[in-house]
Backbone bond lengths (Angstrom), bond angles and torsions (degrees), N, CA, C in turn:
res aa  C-N    CA-C-N  psi(-1)  N-CA   C-N-CA  omega(-1)  CA-C   N-CA-C  phi
1 M - - - 1.464 - - 1.582 106.62 -
2 P 1.298 116.95 131.52 1.475 119.88 175.44 1.555 112.14 -58.06
3 N 1.323 117.79 150.64 1.425 119.27 -179.33 1.517 113.46 -58.17
4 E 1.342 115.35 -40.76 1.457 119.36 -177.77 1.548 110.39 -59.88
5 A 1.301 113.39 -46.44 1.494 117.17 -179.13 1.520 112.32 -65.58
6 R 1.349 115.66 -37.38 1.475 119.18 178.32 1.531 111.37 -65.02
7 Y 1.318 116.25 -43.94 1.414 120.11 179.50 1.551 112.07 -66.49
8 A 1.349 116.23 -35.98 1.456 119.18 178.92 1.533 109.98 -67.49
9 L 1.318 114.94 -38.22 1.509 117.49 177.45 1.510 112.52 -64.95
10 L 1.310 117.25 -43.84 1.467 120.03 176.50 1.501 110.54 -64.03
11 Y 1.264 120.00 -42.18 1.473 122.69 179.86 1.495 110.71 -62.82
12 S 1.369 115.97 -42.25 1.433 120.20 -179.45 1.566 110.55 -64.99
13 D 1.318 117.67 -41.14 1.475 122.12 178.54 1.509 108.18 -62.15
14 Y 1.328 116.18 -40.79 1.470 119.10 -179.22 1.457 112.28 -65.36
15 E 1.309 117.24 -42.90 1.437 121.65 -177.77 1.536 113.12 -64.35
16 T 1.330 117.35 -35.56 1.459 123.68 -175.00 1.490 112.00 -99.07
17 S 1.283 121.01 7.91 1.528 124.44 178.74 1.544 107.50 -65.11
18 T 1.250 118.47 138.61 1.465 123.81 -174.82 1.564 107.08 -80.39
19 V 1.361 114.86 127.92 1.421 119.99 173.22 1.487 111.15 -91.80
20 L 1.314 116.64 -41.91 1.488 123.66 179.61 1.487 114.36 -150.11
21 R 1.308 116.42 137.22 1.475 120.21 176.63 1.536 104.47 -125.86
22 L 1.342 114.99 127.63 1.451 120.08 -176.74 1.524 110.33 -143.58
23 P 1.381 117.74 131.49 1.482 119.05 174.30 1.556 110.75 -53.19
24 F 1.330 116.42 132.17 1.402 119.27 -173.59 1.527 112.03 -62.93
25 E 1.307 115.62 -31.18 1.506 121.89 177.58 1.549 109.24 -55.65
26 K 1.300 116.58 -49.86 1.435 122.19 -179.68 1.590 109.55 -65.76
27 F 1.274 116.60 -42.06 1.439 122.24 -177.98 1.546 109.52 -59.92
28 S 1.354 116.61 -45.80 1.456 120.17 -176.02 1.541 109.76 -70.53
29 I 1.314 117.10 -35.71 1.489 120.64 178.62 1.544 109.43 -64.18
30 I 1.315 117.31 -46.03 1.443 121.97 178.17 1.559 110.05 -61.63
31 T 1.304 115.30 -47.79 1.516 118.28 -176.38 1.476 113.38 -61.43
32 V 1.360 116.85 -42.63 1.486 120.68 177.81 1.507 110.53 -81.59
33 G 1.264 120.67 -32.42 1.439 125.31 -178.14 1.479 114.77 -62.43
34 L 1.312 117.81 -34.20 1.463 123.28 -178.40 1.588 111.78 -61.65
35 P 1.373 117.16 -55.64 1.493 116.65 177.25 1.520 112.70 -70.47
36 L 1.290 116.83 -27.14 1.522 120.79 -179.16 1.512 106.94 -64.96
37 F 1.359 116.90 -51.81 1.463 120.60 179.48 1.499 111.01 -56.75
38 A 1.394 117.36 -47.35 1.421 121.29 -175.98 1.561 110.21 -65.50
39 F 1.293 115.92 -39.01 1.462 119.65 179.75 1.535 111.26 -61.44
40 L 1.349 115.96 -51.20 1.472 120.39 177.32 1.457 113.39 -58.81
41 F 1.357 116.38 -44.12 1.419 121.04 -179.34 1.588 111.31 -61.35
42 C 1.252 116.19 -42.22 1.496 119.85 -178.74 1.538 112.81 -66.10
43 I 1.354 115.10 -42.62 1.467 118.48 179.70 1.535 109.44 -66.94
44 I 1.274 118.08 -48.22 1.472 122.18 -175.40 1.553 111.04 -67.65
45 Y 1.279 115.97 -41.77 1.499 121.06 179.76 1.550 108.63 -65.81
46 S 1.290 119.32 -40.13 1.473 123.72 -179.98 1.504 111.33 -64.40
47 V 1.378 114.71 -42.73 1.460 119.96 -179.24 1.528 112.15 -65.76
48 I 1.358 115.59 -37.12 1.460 122.63 -175.63 1.572 110.28 -77.79
49 F 1.311 116.19 -47.13 1.447 120.32 -169.49 1.533 114.62 -105.35
50 H 1.337 118.45 -21.74 1.484 119.24 -179.00 1.529 108.89 -131.50
51 F 1.289 116.24 44.46 1.508 116.98 -173.51 1.525 113.36 -57.70
52 E 1.326 118.53 -56.87 1.437 121.00 -172.58 1.496 112.57 -64.76
53 T 1.328 118.35 -40.31 1.434 120.12 -178.09 1.580 110.20 -73.34
54 A 1.346 114.48 -39.05 1.461 118.56 -176.99 1.541 112.12 -70.70
55 T 1.282 118.32 -28.96 1.503 123.38 -179.04 1.523 112.47 -95.39
56 Y 1.338 117.24 -1.29 1.489 119.37 -178.95 1.535 110.72 -73.56
57 T 1.275 115.82 138.72 1.461 124.06 172.40 1.518 110.81 -131.40
58 H 1.321 118.22 169.75 1.409 121.02 177.13 1.513 118.53 -59.10
59 C 1.364 111.14 -24.14 1.472 119.01 -179.84 1.554 111.47 -75.48
60 Q 1.321 119.60 -20.70 1.445 126.14 178.71 1.477 110.52 55.98
61 V 1.385 116.09 46.30 1.459 119.75 172.96 1.535 106.00 -116.49
62 F 1.356 113.66 162.28 1.500 117.36 -173.52 1.530 112.20 -74.82
63 N 1.317 113.60 136.28 1.437 122.61 173.17 1.516 112.46 -138.03
64 V 1.268 117.78 160.73 1.509 121.92 -174.68 1.478 112.55 -112.65
65 L 1.339 119.67 -11.82 1.448 120.05 -178.18 1.556 109.13 -133.21
66 P 1.306 114.25 141.21 1.487 118.56 176.98 1.522 111.11 -86.39
67 S 1.301 117.24 152.28 1.460 120.40 172.80 1.568 107.21 -69.14
68 I 1.283 113.06 165.08 1.496 116.66 -179.61 1.517 113.47 -64.93
69 S 1.364 113.99 -43.81 1.443 120.19 176.22 1.560 113.62 -57.65
70 A 1.350 113.73 -39.44 1.436 117.73 -179.43 1.535 112.44 -72.29
71 A 1.335 115.12 -37.27 1.457 120.38 -178.79 1.488 113.82 -73.33
72 I 1.328 117.48 -33.33 1.444 123.51 -174.19 1.532 113.42 -99.14
73 G 1.317 116.59 -47.45 1.448 119.93 -172.47 1.505 119.32 -84.33
74 N 1.298 116.10 -14.77 1.521 120.49 -171.89 1.487 114.35 -100.07
75 F 1.377 119.68 -13.18 1.442 120.60 -171.43 1.467 110.99 -133.62
76 S 1.344 113.26 160.08 1.510 124.04 170.90 1.545 105.31 -112.89
77 P 1.284 118.83 144.32 1.488 131.55 2.10 1.559 116.28 -83.94
78 Q 1.329 114.24 5.18 1.490 116.78 -175.60 1.503 112.96 -54.79
79 R 1.341 112.62 -49.31 1.492 119.59 -176.25 1.512 108.51 -57.37
80 Q 1.291 118.76 -49.14 1.437 123.83 -174.99 1.589 112.43 -65.30
81 V 1.335 115.03 -37.15 1.471 122.04 179.70 1.571 107.42 -64.87
82 W 1.326 113.99 -49.87 1.438 120.10 -179.54 1.532 112.93 -61.85
83 Q 1.306 117.61 -46.44 1.458 120.06 -177.90 1.532 110.62 -67.50
84 T 1.300 118.22 -34.39 1.427 120.29 176.98 1.533 112.67 -64.91
85 A 1.363 115.68 -43.26 1.442 119.46 176.38 1.479 114.03 -61.92
86 I 1.337 115.18 -39.98 1.464 118.91 -178.71 1.513 109.69 -65.83
87 V 1.268 118.00 -42.10 1.470 121.81 -179.02 1.533 109.07 -63.71
88 L 1.322 118.20 -45.74 1.462 122.85 -176.99 1.533 109.87 -65.16
89 H 1.356 118.32 -35.88 1.444 119.21 -174.16 1.528 111.73 -87.21
90 A 1.334 116.77 -8.15 1.498 120.06 -170.28 1.533 109.85 -64.89
91 V 1.334 118.74 -52.98 1.448 119.57 -176.73 1.506 112.71 -61.96
92 P 1.373 120.33 -44.39 1.471 117.58 172.43 1.499 115.48 -58.15
93 R 1.328 117.17 -32.95 1.515 120.47 178.17 1.500 107.60 -65.86
94 F 1.341 118.11 -46.42 1.515 119.91 179.92 1.513 108.84 -61.31
95 S 1.332 117.84 -38.19 1.457 120.79 -179.90 1.529 110.52 -62.14
96 I 1.325 115.88 -44.15 1.463 119.41 -177.86 1.503 107.76 -65.13
97 A 1.299 121.61 -34.85 1.494 123.36 -179.99 1.491 108.88 -59.60
98 F 1.310 117.99 -43.80 1.448 122.49 -176.51 1.534 111.38 -78.46
99 V 1.340 115.18 -27.09 1.510 117.88 173.09 1.473 109.85 -67.11
100 Y 1.306 119.12 -40.60 1.475 122.37 176.33 1.552 109.95 -65.65
101 L 1.315 116.96 -37.26 1.490 117.53 176.73 1.540 111.20 -60.12
102 Q 1.336 116.27 -44.68 1.458 119.30 177.24 1.534 111.23 -63.22
103 H 1.337 114.47 -42.34 1.450 120.27 -177.53 1.546 109.04 -62.15
104 H 1.312 119.60 -45.14 1.433 122.59 -179.35 1.513 113.76 -62.80
105 Q 1.373 114.67 -33.97 1.452 116.89 177.70 1.501 112.71 -67.08
106 N 1.357 116.99 -20.30 1.463 120.76 178.83 1.535 113.64 -92.58
107 V 1.281 116.33 -31.58 1.462 119.69 -170.74 1.575 115.00 -105.67
108 L 1.339 115.20 -11.29 1.475 119.42 -179.15 1.544 107.77 -96.30
109 Y 1.304 112.73 151.66 1.507 119.50 172.57 1.528 106.99 -69.85
110 Q 1.324 115.45 153.95 1.443 122.76 -174.17 1.544 112.78 -51.58
111 N 1.320 118.18 -40.78 1.420 122.67 -175.95 1.518 112.84 -69.92
112 D 1.329 117.29 -19.25 1.456 121.31 -176.44 1.519 114.00 -103.33
113 Q 1.352 117.12 -0.18 1.478 118.43 -174.49 1.509 111.93 -69.43
114 W 1.282 119.88 -24.36 1.471 120.40 176.98 1.533 111.70 -60.52
115 M 1.365 114.72 -32.09 1.480 118.00 -179.02 1.522 109.95 -70.58
116 G 1.302 116.20 -29.08 1.471 118.77 174.75 1.538 112.07 -62.94
117 A 1.341 114.41 -39.76 1.449 120.56 176.29 1.511 113.22 -64.33
118 V 1.370 115.09 -40.38 1.405 119.02 178.91 1.519 109.97 -65.59
119 A 1.348 119.00 -43.52 1.439 125.02 175.88 1.504 111.21 -53.47
120 C 1.318 116.59 -41.92 1.470 121.34 178.06 1.525 111.83 -61.42
121 V 1.321 116.87 -44.07 1.426 123.09 -179.20 1.526 108.88 -63.55
122 L 1.306 116.68 -48.45 1.457 121.76 179.86 1.560 109.75 -58.38
123 N 1.299 118.80 -43.04 1.478 122.21 179.13 1.488 111.87 -62.77
124 V 1.338 115.92 -42.33 1.469 120.54 179.86 1.518 111.94 -65.61
125 V 1.345 114.64 -45.22 1.520 118.23 178.94 1.505 111.85 -66.12
126 E 1.302 117.63 -35.66 1.464 122.56 175.32 1.508 111.99 -59.47
127 N 1.272 115.93 -45.07 1.492 122.70 176.90 1.446 113.37 -64.71
128 I 1.361 118.00 -44.95 1.489 122.77 176.39 1.546 111.13 -59.45
129 S 1.334 116.69 -46.41 1.461 118.76 -179.32 1.518 111.41 -67.60
130 L 1.310 119.45 -30.66 1.422 121.47 173.91 1.562 113.15 -64.19
131 I 1.311 113.98 -39.67 1.459 118.77 176.57 1.580 111.16 -65.19
132 I 1.337 115.06 -41.52 1.439 118.86 -178.75 1.522 109.99 -67.55
133 L 1.308 121.45 -48.56 1.473 120.98 -178.55 1.530 112.23 -67.40
134 S 1.345 118.25 -20.59 1.428 121.29 177.88 1.545 111.60 -78.01
135 F 1.309 117.40 -32.41 1.541 119.42 -178.18 1.530 110.66 -97.69
136 W 1.315 118.92 -25.24 1.448 121.67 176.87 1.524 106.22 -103.66
137 T 1.350 116.75 86.58 1.442 119.33 -170.93 1.541 111.89 -76.59
138 S 1.321 114.46 161.73 1.429 119.23 -176.58 1.488 113.99 -67.81
139 S 1.328 117.59 -27.10 1.478 119.41 179.53 1.568 111.97 -76.79
140 Q 1.340 116.66 -21.86 1.452 116.96 -176.53 1.559 114.03 -114.66
141 H 1.354 115.05 -27.92 1.408 118.94 179.16 1.513 112.88 -138.87
142 Y 1.304 112.65 63.84 1.480 119.75 -169.39 1.530 113.91 -55.48
143 P 1.362 119.14 -49.00 1.469 118.18 -177.30 1.570 113.31 -60.23
144 V 1.271 115.85 -40.50 1.473 120.31 179.98 1.564 109.67 -69.46
145 H 1.310 114.52 -41.71 1.453 120.26 -179.61 1.488 111.20 -64.68
146 E 1.345 116.68 -40.17 1.462 121.41 -178.69 1.525 110.51 -64.18
147 K 1.310 114.82 -48.25 1.507 116.81 -179.38 1.515 111.93 -66.49
148 A 1.351 116.70 -36.65 1.511 118.47 176.67 1.485 109.64 -64.54
149 F 1.355 117.36 -42.81 1.516 119.07 -178.55 1.529 109.91 -63.75
150 I 1.300 119.44 -47.42 1.485 119.46 177.74 1.497 112.35 -58.33
151 T 1.338 117.31 -42.24 1.492 121.84 176.45 1.529 111.11 -60.60
152 F 1.313 116.03 -42.55 1.454 122.82 179.83 1.534 111.02 -60.17
153 I 1.349 115.25 -50.86 1.447 119.14 179.92 1.503 112.75 -62.69
154 L 1.328 117.55 -45.85 1.530 121.97 178.71 1.488 111.29 -59.69
155 M 1.322 115.01 -49.20 1.489 120.40 -175.76 1.540 109.23 -65.78
156 S 1.276 117.59 -42.10 1.494 121.87 -177.55 1.546 110.53 -64.68
157 E 1.361 115.67 -42.03 1.422 119.32 179.85 1.554 111.11 -67.78
158 F 1.337 114.25 -48.27 1.476 115.44 177.74 1.520 113.05 -61.56
159 Y 1.269 114.92 -36.85 1.549 117.64 177.11 1.479 111.94 -63.33
160 M 1.330 117.44 -48.40 1.452 118.38 -178.01 1.498 113.85 -63.84
161 I 1.356 116.07 -39.39 1.453 120.20 176.23 1.525 110.75 -63.07
162 L 1.293 118.01 -47.48 1.477 123.19 179.95 1.495 112.17 -61.95
163 I 1.338 115.66 -44.96 1.464 117.90 179.95 1.572 111.44 -61.35
164 Y 1.329 112.55 -39.59 1.466 116.43 -178.42 1.610 108.54 -65.68
165 I 1.330 115.80 -38.58 1.452 117.66 177.64 1.497 111.04 -65.83
166 L 1.331 117.06 -42.53 1.449 120.56 -178.81 1.538 111.28 -63.44
167 Q 1.364 115.96 -39.16 1.420 118.70 175.73 1.486 113.81 -57.64
168 R 1.271 115.61 -37.59 1.458 120.37 179.78 1.539 113.00 -73.85
169 R 1.380 116.58 -23.01 1.440 119.40 179.80 1.526 113.04 -97.79
170 C 1.290 118.04 6.19 1.486 119.80 179.62 1.532 110.15 -65.98
171 K 1.308 115.21 158.12 1.507 122.44 176.53 1.531 106.87 -63.54
172 K 1.369 116.32 -39.26 1.440 121.17 179.85 1.514 109.38 -132.48
173 R 1.330 116.40 114.33 1.468 120.16 -175.06 1.561 109.83 -81.00
174 H 1.329 113.28 149.71 1.461 123.03 173.90 1.534 103.14 -105.22
175 K 1.383 114.17 97.82 1.476 118.14 -169.12 1.514 112.67 -62.38
176 E 1.399 117.69 -43.01 1.416 118.94 -177.93 1.537 115.26 -65.33
177 S 1.295 114.27 -41.58 1.457 119.90 174.72 1.530 112.52 -62.97
178 L 1.316 117.11 -42.50 1.495 122.55 179.19 1.482 108.91 -62.17
179 K 1.334 117.92 -41.25 1.494 121.81 -178.14 1.538 109.73 -64.17
180 W 1.333 118.54 -45.26 1.456 120.65 -178.68 1.563 109.33 -69.42
181 K 1.291 118.65 -38.76 1.474 120.05 178.53 1.511 112.58 -60.40
182 K 1.351 112.92 -37.66 1.507 114.75 179.24 1.517 111.56 -71.54
183 R 1.317 118.62 -38.67 1.450 121.02 177.75 1.561 111.54 -63.74
184 L 1.305 115.02 -46.57 1.467 120.24 -179.30 1.475 111.84 -66.67
185 L 1.299 119.28 -37.66 1.459 123.07 179.67 1.576 108.97 -64.74
186 I 1.277 115.80 -47.67 1.498 121.06 -179.14 1.567 107.70 -61.16
187 T 1.347 116.93 -48.25 1.453 119.08 178.81 1.515 114.04 -60.01
188 N 1.385 114.67 -42.08 1.453 120.36 -177.54 1.556 110.75 -63.79
189 I 1.339 117.17 -47.15 1.476 120.24 179.38 1.573 111.90 -64.42
190 S 1.324 115.25 -41.71 1.465 120.45 178.41 1.533 109.03 -60.98
191 S 1.345 118.26 -40.38 1.452 120.60 -178.72 1.489 112.03 -67.41
192 I 1.341 117.29 -37.36 1.473 121.57 175.00 1.522 111.75 -58.41
193 L 1.342 113.67 -44.04 1.479 117.78 176.31 1.507 115.02 -62.60
194 V 1.306 116.35 -42.98 1.451 124.52 177.80 1.526 109.30 -64.32
195 A 1.303 117.39 -43.39 1.462 121.69 178.35 1.524 111.81 -62.58
196 T 1.327 117.46 -44.26 1.467 122.27 178.61 1.531 109.72 -61.38
197 Y 1.324 117.11 -42.47 1.463 121.33 -178.73 1.494 110.57 -63.54
198 C 1.349 117.96 -48.36 1.455 123.00 -179.29 1.526 112.74 -64.60
199 F 1.294 114.81 -36.49 1.476 119.60 -179.74 1.539 110.43 -67.72
200 L 1.313 116.19 -43.78 1.484 120.42 177.19 1.510 112.48 -66.01
201 R 1.354 115.74 -42.72 1.471 120.71 -179.71 1.506 109.77 -64.51
202 H 1.310 117.60 -42.23 1.483 120.94 -179.28 1.545 109.95 -60.54
203 N 1.340 115.93 -44.68 1.463 119.05 -177.18 1.552 111.71 -71.15
204 S 1.366 115.07 -24.16 1.463 118.71 -177.04 1.516 112.11 -88.52
205 Y 1.336 118.48 -38.04 1.464 123.08 -170.46 1.523 114.36 -116.35
206 C 1.295 119.87 -17.82 1.437 124.33 -179.68 1.510 112.09 52.07
207 E 1.316 116.07 52.51 1.500 121.42 -179.87 1.513 107.71 -90.33
208 P 1.375 117.02 151.31 1.444 120.28 174.20 1.509 111.18 -65.74
209 Y 1.311 116.16 148.52 1.483 127.14 172.89 1.593 113.80 70.35
210 V 1.294 117.83 -8.90 1.469 119.23 -177.84 1.501 110.72 -66.57
211 Y 1.410 115.73 -39.62 1.458 119.35 -178.62 1.590 107.80 -70.90
212 S 1.315 116.77 -26.48 1.482 119.09 173.22 1.494 110.96 -64.83
213 G 1.378 114.58 -38.64 1.458 119.44 175.07 1.513 111.07 -59.58
214 F 1.359 114.51 -44.11 1.465 119.67 175.52 1.534 113.57 -58.19
215 A 1.366 112.81 -45.36 1.492 117.35 178.56 1.541 112.83 -63.08
216 L 1.349 117.23 -39.57 1.438 119.23 -179.88 1.577 111.47 -65.19
217 A 1.361 114.23 -40.65 1.450 119.49 177.76 1.517 109.11 -63.08
218 E 1.323 115.75 -43.38 1.470 121.56 179.00 1.518 110.44 -58.43
219 Y 1.299 117.33 -45.40 1.467 122.32 178.98 1.568 108.00 -56.17
220 T 1.317 115.59 -46.70 1.463 122.80 -178.13 1.550 111.79 -60.54
221 V 1.343 115.37 -38.67 1.456 120.86 177.67 1.557 109.03 -60.36
222 V 1.315 115.79 -48.11 1.445 120.79 -178.02 1.534 112.21 -68.63
223 L 1.350 117.98 -43.51 1.425 119.62 -177.91 1.569 112.49 -68.63
224 T 1.311 114.54 -37.72 1.520 117.69 175.49 1.496 111.09 -67.87
225 N 1.352 118.37 -34.31 1.463 120.71 175.70 1.593 109.83 -63.34
226 M 1.311 116.02 -43.46 1.435 119.82 176.44 1.512 111.79 -61.77
227 A 1.322 114.53 -47.67 1.474 119.44 179.73 1.534 112.84 -60.08
228 F 1.353 114.82 -38.48 1.458 118.50 177.03 1.546 111.66 -60.79
229 H 1.297 117.12 -45.10 1.425 118.94 176.77 1.536 113.10 -66.85
230 M 1.353 115.62 -24.73 1.423 119.66 178.08 1.549 112.50 -74.24
231 T 1.307 116.45 -13.38 1.495 118.26 175.55 1.521 110.11 -67.80
232 A 1.303 118.37 -8.22 1.482 118.13 170.60 1.543 111.01 -61.63
233 Y 1.311 116.10 -26.58 1.472 123.19 173.77 1.567 110.45 -53.58
234 L 1.315 115.21 -38.86 1.463 120.57 -179.01 1.503 110.67 -82.73
235 D 1.316 115.62 -37.54 1.520 120.26 -177.65 1.542 108.61 -63.62
236 F 1.278 118.07 -39.04 1.454 121.41 -172.67 1.535 114.41 -118.00
237 K 1.302 114.04 30.67 1.478 121.69 -179.57 1.568 107.45 -62.71
238 N 1.307 116.71 144.66 1.460 124.24 179.71 1.536 113.48 63.68
239 K 1.331 114.92 28.52 1.484 120.61 178.40 1.554 107.18 -124.34
240 D 1.322 118.71 157.16 1.406 121.67 175.95 1.549 107.90 -112.55
241 L 1.350 116.66 143.74 1.416 122.98 172.84 1.557 106.08 -92.84
242 V 1.327 113.32 118.98 1.446 118.83 179.82 1.535 109.06 -108.53
243 V 1.284 115.69 128.74 1.469 120.55 -178.02 1.562 104.39 -108.02
244 Y 1.346 112.03 120.06 1.476 120.38 173.87 1.524 110.38 -96.46
245 R 1.310 116.42 178.00 1.458 118.36 178.82 1.572 112.77 -62.59
246 Y 1.358 112.93 -36.35 1.510 116.35 -178.55 1.504 110.38 -129.08
247 G 1.331 117.88 45.69 1.473 119.25 172.73 1.483 110.32 162.46
248 V 1.342 111.39 177.58 1.468 122.19 177.06 1.519 111.13 -129.50
249 A 1.324 117.49 154.62 1.441 119.55 -179.39 1.542 107.91 -156.35
250 L 1.301 114.12 154.27 1.527 120.58 172.49 1.489 108.44 -97.61
251 T 1.339 114.10 138.98 1.467 118.45 176.04 1.548 109.09 -132.29
252 E 1.289 117.32 154.70 1.417 120.24 179.00 1.528 107.04 -71.86
253 R 1.351 115.30 146.56 1.438 119.14 -177.67 1.526 108.33 -80.30
């Protein structure tokens, strides 16, 4: 064998050597489970140990639930727990975005594949904005936090809508996944509308419990967003995520 060919073969083997192989079901549970645990911890811990401060608003009326920014960004150890979870789940989230990109190249018709690329960009920007708003908190860096939050909401909504459309246009539909995506998308959008209404009403009338309604709707927005991403469990069931030295790929189990 010529030296060039031998070196090329060795290089190719090195590039495609498996670093990690993990059932995608476990991978998706870990990826979504990290922020889910941190989210629940922050809310529950704030209600138990920082109730009055966490539920306080400028209206000075009684409320029973803190907003997410109050529960996570204003206290320790909640802030550290949340930020740690977001950092740990960031790389897996980026990996899933590119796994979906590869998946859409295989299951979409040629004319629709550009939408798969757009969905990947939306997913990546959503994740980046989540990292920014988690580390630049509203109490310390409000202008940055506000812009990152708006970007996160817009990107997540556009992403969920586009992914639902793509699922409907695939060569072969995954009916169960499509059904759950539709339910979660409708609930998510409805919760945003309810949260907006409660927020505006609270600021206008300063009524008791209205801000708690905003907080509950806000929780629902976050939880349905997590659940929507969790539907990757259904999309890639019975597949393994294989991490190579310079990339990731899905393989049949």
